[in-house]
C-alpha positions as CSV (number, residue, x, y, z in Angstrom):
1,K,29.6,20.1,21.7
2,R,27.3,17.8,23.7
3,V,24.4,18.5,21.3
4,Y,26.8,17.7,18.3
5,E,28.1,14.5,19.9
6,V,24.6,13.2,21.0
7,L,22.4,14.4,18.1
8,V,24.4,15.2,15.0
9,K,27.5,12.9,15.0
10,P,25.6,9.6,15.3
11,S,23.3,10.7,12.3
12,V,26.2,11.4,9.9
13,A,26.1,9.0,7.0
14,T,29.2,7.1,6.1
15,L,29.8,4.8,3.1
16,E,29.5,1.8,5.5
17,S,26.2,3.0,6.9
18,L,24.9,3.8,3.4
19,G,25.9,0.2,2.4
20,A,23.9,-1.2,5.3
21,H,20.9,0.9,4.4
22,L,21.1,-0.5,0.8
23,A,21.6,-4.0,2.0
24,I,18.7,-4.1,4.4
25,S,16.5,-2.4,1.8
26,S,17.5,-5.0,-0.8
27,A,16.5,-7.8,1.5
28,V,13.0,-6.5,1.7
29,R,12.3,-5.2,-1.9
30,D,14.4,-5.5,-5.1
31,P,16.0,-2.2,-5.8
32,P,17.6,-1.4,-9.3
33,A,21.0,-2.9,-9.8
34,E,22.4,0.6,-10.3
35,G,21.1,4.0,-9.1
36,T,21.6,7.0,-7.0
37,I,20.7,7.6,-3.4
38,F,21.1,11.1,-2.2
39,C,24.6,12.2,-3.4
40,Y,25.9,8.7,-3.8
41,R,26.0,6.3,-6.8
42,Y,25.6,2.6,-6.1
43,R,25.9,-0.7,-8.0
44,L,24.7,-4.1,-6.6
45,D,26.4,-7.3,-7.8
46,G,26.4,-11.0,-7.1
47,R,23.3,-11.0,-4.9
48,R,22.3,-14.4,-3.4
49,A,19.3,-15.1,-1.1
50,A,17.9,-18.2,0.5
51,Q,15.2,-18.9,3.0
52,S,15.0,-21.4,5.8
53,G,11.7,-21.4,7.7
54,P,10.9,-17.8,8.7
55,A,14.4,-16.6,8.1
56,T,16.0,-15.2,5.0
57,L,19.7,-14.9,4.3
58,T,20.9,-12.4,1.7
59,L,24.5,-12.0,0.6
60,G,25.9,-9.6,-1.9
61,R,28.5,-7.1,-3.1
62,M,28.0,-3.4,-3.7
63,A,30.1,-0.5,-5.1
64,L,29.5,3.0,-3.7
65,R,30.8,6.4,-4.8
66,S,30.1,9.9,-3.4
67,L,29.4,12.3,-6.1
68,T,30.4,15.1,-3.8
69,T,33.8,14.0,-2.4
70,R,34.5,11.2,-5.0
71,E,35.1,8.8,-2.0
72,Q,34.5,5.2,-3.0
73,A,34.0,1.8,-1.4
74,D,33.7,-1.7,-2.6
75,L,31.7,-3.7,0.1
76,L,30.5,-7.1,0.9
77,Y,27.3,-7.4,2.9
78,V,25.1,-9.8,4.6
79,V,21.6,-9.6,5.9
80,L,19.9,-12.1,8.1
81,H,16.1,-11.5,8.4
82,F,14.5,-13.6,11.1
83,G,11.1,-12.3,10.3
84,A,8.8,-9.2,11.1
85,A,11.2,-6.3,12.1
86,D,14.1,-8.6,13.3
87,F,17.2,-7.8,11.0
88,R,20.9,-8.5,11.4
89,C,23.2,-6.8,8.8
90,G,27.0,-6.8,8.6
91,V,29.2,-4.9,6.1
92,T,33.0,-5.5,5.4
93,P,35.3,-4.4,2.6
94,F,35.3,-6.7,-0.5
95,R,38.7,-8.4,-0.9
96,G,38.1,-10.5,-4.0
97,D,36.3,-13.4,-5.5
98,V,38.1,-15.9,-3.2
99,Q,36.8,-14.0,-0.1
100,Y,33.2,-14.0,-1.6
101,A,33.2,-17.7,-2.3
102,E,34.5,-18.6,1.2
103,V,31.8,-16.5,2.9
104,E,29.1,-17.9,0.5
105,A,30.0,-21.4,1.2
106,A,30.3,-20.9,5.0
107,L,26.9,-19.1,5.4
108,F,24.7,-21.0,3.1
109,S,25.9,-24.3,4.1
110,K,25.0,-23.6,7.7
111,L,21.6,-22.2,6.7
112,E,20.8,-25.4,4.9
113,Q,21.4,-27.3,8.1
114,V,19.0,-24.9,9.9
115,S,21.7,-23.9,12.4
116,F,21.1,-20.2,13.0
117,A,23.5,-20.1,15.9
118,R,26.3,-21.3,13.6
119,V,25.1,-18.8,10.8
120,L,25.4,-16.0,13.4
121,R,28.9,-17.2,14.5
122,E,30.0,-17.1,10.9
123,I,28.6,-13.7,10.3
124,D,30.5,-12.5,13.4
125,R,33.6,-14.0,12.0
126,F,33.4,-12.6,8.4
127,F,31.8,-9.3,9.3
128,P,33.5,-7.9,12.4
129,G,32.5,-4.5,13.7
130,R,29.1,-3.1,14.5
131,D,25.7,-4.9,13.5
132,Y,23.1,-2.9,11.7
133,T,19.4,-3.2,12.1
134,L,16.2,-1.7,10.7
135,R,16.7,1.3,12.9
136,D,19.8,2.2,10.8
137,L,17.8,2.7,7.7
138,F,17.3,6.4,6.6
139,L,14.0,7.6,7.9
140,D,12.0,7.5,4.5
141,E,13.2,4.1,3.7
142,R,12.6,2.9,7.2
143,R,8.8,4.0,6.8
144,R,8.7,2.2,3.4
145,V,10.1,-1.0,4.7
146,A,7.8,-0.9,7.7
147,R,4.8,-0.6,5.4
148,S,6.0,-3.4,3.3
149,L,6.6,-5.7,6.3
150,L,3.2,-4.7,7.7
151,D,1.4,-5.3,4.4
152,G,2.9,-8.8,4.4
153,T,2.0,-9.5,7.9
154,L,-1.6,-8.2,7.4
155,R,-2.1,-10.5,4.3
156,R,-1.0,-13.5,6.3
157,Y,-3.4,-12.8,9.1
158,E,-6.2,-11.8,6.7
159,D,-6.0,-15.4,5.3
160,H,-6.4,-16.8,8.7
161,Y,-9.3,-14.4,9.6
162,R,-11.0,-15.4,6.2
163,E,-10.7,-19.1,7.2
164,I,-12.2,-18.4,10.6
165,Y,-15.1,-16.5,9.1
166,E,-15.9,-19.0,6.4
167,D,-15.8,-21.9,9.0
168,N,-18.2,-20.0,11.4
169,L,-20.4,-18.0,9.1
170,R,-23.6,-20.2,9.6
171,L,-22.9,-20.2,13.5
172,M,-22.8,-16.4,13.4
173,E,-26.0,-16.1,11.5
174,F,-27.6,-18.5,13.9
175,L,-26.4,-16.4,16.9
176,R,-28.0,-13.3,15.3
177,E,-31.3,-15.1,14.7
178,L,-31.3,-15.7,18.4
179,D,-30.4,-12.0,19.0
180,S,-27.3,-13.2,20.7
181,P,-24.0,-11.3,20.5
182,I,-21.3,-12.6,18.2
183,P,-18.1,-13.3,20.2
184,G,-15.3,-10.8,19.7
185,P,-12.9,-13.0,17.7
186,L,-15.6,-14.0,15.3
187,R,-16.8,-10.5,14.7
188,V,-13.2,-9.3,14.0
189,A,-12.9,-12.2,11.5
190,A,-16.1,-10.9,9.9
191,D,-14.8,-7.2,10.0
192,V,-11.7,-8.2,8.2
193,T,-13.2,-10.6,5.6
194,L,-16.2,-8.3,4.6
195,T,-14.0,-5.3,4.4
196,G,-11.6,-7.2,2.1
197,R,-14.6,-8.2,-0.1
198,V,-15.8,-4.6,-0.4
199,L,-12.2,-3.4,-1.4
200,E,-12.1,-6.1,-4.0
201,I,-15.3,-5.1,-5.5
202,T,-14.4,-1.4,-5.7
203,R,-10.9,-2.4,-7.1
204,R,-12.6,-4.3,-9.9
205,A,-15.0,-1.6,-10.6
206,R,-12.0,0.9,-11.0
207,Q,-10.4,-1.5,-13.4
208,G,-13.6,-1.8,-15.4
209,D,-14.1,-5.5,-14.6
210,L,-17.5,-4.9,-13.2
211,D,-20.3,-2.7,-14.5
212,L,-22.2,-0.4,-12.0
213,H,-25.2,-2.9,-11.8
214,A,-22.9,-5.7,-10.7
215,V,-21.1,-3.4,-8.4
216,E,-24.4,-2.2,-6.8
217,T,-25.6,-5.8,-6.4
218,Q,-22.4,-7.2,-4.9
219,L,-21.7,-4.2,-2.6
220,G,-25.4,-4.2,-1.4
221,G,-25.2,-8.0,-0.5
222,V,-21.9,-7.4,1.5
223,V,-23.2,-4.4,3.3
224,D,-26.5,-6.2,4.2
225,L,-24.6,-9.2,5.5
226,A,-22.3,-7.0,7.5
227,R,-25.3,-5.3,9.2
228,R,-26.8,-8.7,10.0
229,L,-23.6,-9.8,11.6
230,T,-23.0,-6.3,13.3
231,A,-19.7,-6.3,11.5
232,H,-17.8,-3.1,11.3
233,L,-16.6,-2.3,7.7
234,R,-13.4,-0.2,7.4
235,L,-14.5,2.0,4.6
236,N,-11.7,4.7,4.4
237,A,-10.0,2.9,1.5
238,V,-13.5,2.2,-0.1
239,R,-14.4,5.8,0.1
240,R,-11.2,6.7,-1.8
241,D,-12.0,4.2,-4.5
242,V,-15.6,5.4,-4.9
243,E,-14.4,9.1,-4.9
244,A,-11.9,8.1,-7.6
245,L,-14.7,6.5,-9.7
246,V,-16.8,9.7,-9.5
247,I,-13.7,12.0,-10.4
248,E,-12.9,9.9,-13.5
249,R,-16.4,10.3,-14.7
250,L,-16.7,14.0,-14.0
251,R,-13.3,14.5,-15.8
252,A,-14.7,12.7,-18.8
253,V,-17.8,14.9,-18.7
254,K,-15.6,18.1,-18.6
255,E,-13.4,16.9,-21.4
256,G,-16.4,15.9,-23.6
257,R,-15.7,12.2,-23.6
258,A,-19.2,10.6,-23.9
259,P,-20.4,13.1,-21.4
260,A,-24.1,11.8,-21.2
261,A,-23.1,8.3,-20.3
262,R,-20.3,9.4,-17.8
263,A,-22.7,11.9,-16.1
264,K,-25.4,9.3,-15.6
265,E,-22.7,6.9,-14.2
266,A,-21.5,9.5,-11.8
267,A,-25.0,10.2,-10.6
268,D,-25.6,6.4,-10.1
269,I,-22.4,6.0,-8.2
270,L,-23.3,8.9,-6.0
271,E,-26.7,7.4,-5.3
272,L,-25.2,4.1,-4.5
273,A,-22.7,5.7,-2.0
274,E,-25.5,7.4,-0.3
275,R,-27.5,4.1,0.1
276,L,-24.4,2.4,1.4
277,G,-23.8,5.2,4.0
278,L,-20.5,6.3,2.5
279,R,-19.7,9.9,3.4
280,L,-17.7,11.0,0.4
281,D,-15.4,14.0,0.1
282,L,-16.9,15.6,-3.0
283,W,-14.6,18.7,-3.2
284,R,-12.7,17.7,-6.4
285,A,-15.8,16.4,-8.1
286,Q,-17.8,19.5,-7.3
287,N,-15.0,21.6,-8.7
288,L,-14.9,19.6,-11.9
289,F,-18.6,19.9,-12.4
290,W,-18.5,23.7,-11.7
291,E,-15.7,24.0,-14.3
292,W,-17.8,22.1,-16.8
293,A,-20.8,24.3,-16.1
294,G,-18.7,27.4,-16.9
295,T,-17.5,26.3,-20.3
296,P,-20.7,26.3,-22.5
297,P,-22.2,25.1,-24.6
298,A,-23.7,22.5,-22.3
299,T,-23.1,18.9,-23.4
300,L,-25.8,17.3,-21.2
301,E,-29.4,17.3,-21.4
302,R,-31.0,19.4,-18.8
303,E,-32.5,16.6,-16.7
304,V,-29.2,14.8,-16.6
305,A,-27.2,17.9,-15.5
306,E,-29.9,18.7,-12.9
307,R,-29.7,15.3,-11.4
308,L,-25.9,15.2,-11.2
309,G,-25.9,18.7,-9.8
310,R,-28.2,17.6,-7.0
311,R,-26.1,14.6,-6.2
312,L,-23.0,17.0,-5.9
313,W,-25.1,19.2,-3.5
314,F,-25.4,22.2,-5.9
315,E,-28.5,24.3,-6.0
316,P,-29.9,23.1,-9.3
317,S,-31.1,26.5,-10.6
318,F,-27.9,28.1,-9.8
319,V,-25.6,25.6,-11.6
320,L,-28.0,25.2,-14.5
321,A,-27.9,29.1,-15.0
322,R,-24.1,29.0,-15.1
323,A,-24.2,26.2,-17.7
324,G,-26.5,28.3,-20.0
325,Y,-29.8,26.4,-19.6
326,A,-32.8,28.4,-20.1
327,E,-35.2,28.6,-17.2
328,A,-37.8,25.8,-17.1
329,A,-41.2,26.8,-18.1
330,S,-43.5,27.3,-15.2
């Protein structure tokens, strides 16, 4: 009984708690106006949102129906988001358009006067009962909302770091010329800014906006600058982008789509990654190349296949034999 009361009963979802979950989610990201969540159908109507300083107020109506029990609810909800992870949500039965208009006028007029204390008092008056917070979201959605909030926070701070970096770049270069250490806050600004530049270059490469020569030139310049400033590039995301570039080209080779050009590009990318010190996970790329080698006739010139095989850490003679190449003349 104690286990049930402590661990099970508080986690049981009711229509009201489901409404709070949807309300808080809708204040962070725009969900579809209608949809299904678990075994419930929902419909969102009459949503209004306004911002005052860091705070955002969202008011709306939702209809919920259980597909299992056919239980239904028509709810009015409000969410006051103060910023970061600070949410206040209230849910109450919807009693008609007159009620909605009264609540809307009371809450949004107080928000325009930037009186958060009065807004909270009005929320308490119109939405009696328990308050819901970010912790009342279902776990998966709680994680998604946390990532969304974190991304927004990081973007804001990245702008500040970029400004610090650009204002102090010449000072940092001068300190390195003197063989003096760069102060921690300035080095962090360099870390964040230069990592962002590397990610932007690889993103544009994946979209086809930059050719490999431009990618190599720009990445090389950023990496050299990072070394001079003793900046630490966070390259996990960069590795994923570079691995994706290699895999896209190996897939084209396997499928016979301009194989010679794609194979050369793959080898060039692998050489560039090695020069930049990127330690790639080549498992998928190696499998694609191995599958290509096992489906003759070979679509690459021997020298191209040998170069790409070496870059993928194959024993050249072994993979060339699998691809059906004759042994090179001694």
